[in-house]
N, C-alpha and C positions, 0 to 999 in steps of 0.2 A: 490625669489618667492618660497614659500613652496610647497610641493608636493600636499597638499590638496586644495590649492588655484586654482580656475579656473578663467582664465582671463574673464573679463566682456565684453560682446558684446552688445552694445546698440540696435542694430537692432533686437536682439532676446529677448528683454525685455518683459517678459510675465506678468509683473505686471500691465501694462496699457492695456486697452481693445483694441481689434483688430477690431475696427469699420471700415466699408467701404470695407473690403475684399470681401464681398458677391457682392458688386456692380461691382467688377472687374470680378468675376467668372460668374455672370449671363449672360452678353452679350457673353462671350466666349462660354459658354455652348449652348446658343441659336444658335450661328454661327455653332458650330459642328453639332447640330441637323438639321439645315437647309441644310448643306452640305450632311449629310447622307440621308436626305429626297430627295434631288436632285438626288443623285446616285441611290436610290431605285426606284424613278419614272422613270428615264431614262432607268434603267435596265429592269423594267417591260414593258415599251413601246417597247423596242428592242425585248424582248422575245415574246410579243404579235404579233409584226410584223413578226417575224420569223415563228411563228406557222401559221399565216394567209398565208404567202408565201408558206409554206409546204402544206397547204390545197389547195391552188390554183394550185400548181404543181400536186398534186394527182388528183384533179378533172379534170384538163386538160388532164392528161394521160389517165384517165378512159374514158373521152369523145372521145379522139382520138382513143382509142382501140375499140370503138363502130363503127368505120368507116370500116366495112367489105365490101368486094366485094359481092354484091348480085348475080351477074351473076355466079361467081365461086361457090357460095353456091348452087344455084339452078341447075347448070349443074353437079357438081361433089360431092356435099354434104360436101365440105371442107370449113372451116372457114378461109378465106384468108384476110389479112389486105390490104386495099387499101392505099398505102403509101402517095400518094398525098393528098387524101381526109382526111386521119388521121392527117397529119401535119396541114392542113387548119383548121380543127375542133379544134385541140388542141390549136393553136394560137388564135383562136376566143375565146375559153374558158378562156385563160389567160387574154386576153384583157377585157373580161366581169367581171372576178372575181379578178382582181389584187387588193391587199390591198391598201386602201387609205392612210394608215399610212407610207407607204414606197414608194420609187421611183424606179421603175424597171430600171436596167441598162443593163441587157442582158436576152434574151429569146432564149433557144435552144431546138428545137424539132427534135429528130432524130428517125428514124425507123430502128431497127436492129433486125434481127432474129425473125421477127413477133411481136416485142415488141415496144411500144411507150414510148420513154424516153424523159421526160421533165425536163430541168434544168433551174432554174431561179436565177438571182442575183439581189440584190436591195440594196439601202442604206436607213438608217433611221436617221432622224435628232433628236437631243435631244429635249425632250418636256419641261423640266424644266430647267431654267437658260441657255437657248441656247446662249444668248448674253454674258454671263459670260464665257462659255466654248469656244465659238468661233462661229461666224456666219456660217462658212462652215464646222464645225465639224460634221461628219457623221459616222455611224457605218455600215460596209458592212455586209450583210447577204446573205445566199445561201440556196437553197432547191432544191431537185430533187425527182422525182417519176417515177415509171415504171409501165406500165399496158400492158396486152396482152388480145386479144380476146380469151375467153375460153368457150367451150361448156360444160355445166355442165354434169358431169359424164364421160367426155372424158379423159382417162388416158394418152393419147398421146400428150396432149397440152404442149407447151413449158413452162419452168419456167418463172415467171414474172420478174426475175432479170437477167436471162441469156442473155448475149450478148449486154449489154448496157454500158459497159466500167466502168471506175473508178468513184467513187462518186455517183453511182446510188443506189437507194433503200432508 
């Protein structure tokens, strides 16, 4: 074999037309687009559910922070949180405003240092191609919020984040 001779490879013969190769690429490209669309829709649904859960936690904390003791305010002029009432109101707010796109797995309402701390956990099922991914495939999400009763203009009010532990805010 001479140096200038190249061995002939019949599978790389460019002299004949390459008909039919697009027929193989088109379904493959459609499958890739479908998988990317499924990932995008599921990610967007999870993000939306997480934002709704965060809004629920925030509104529940604010509602709970409004449960101040009227007798303490009228007798001493101080804004004092009524812990039992604040917890009740915050839990009712969570029940009323829980996102429909997620399933609540835990609700924690704690009162610490004059602050109402609400922590929520939920799971989100995939929207698109749930049967392909798995019937029981879910994504866990969490949200928490803190609120405190504050008299406008009162510089001695406590910080809204102080005293609620890890993961708050």
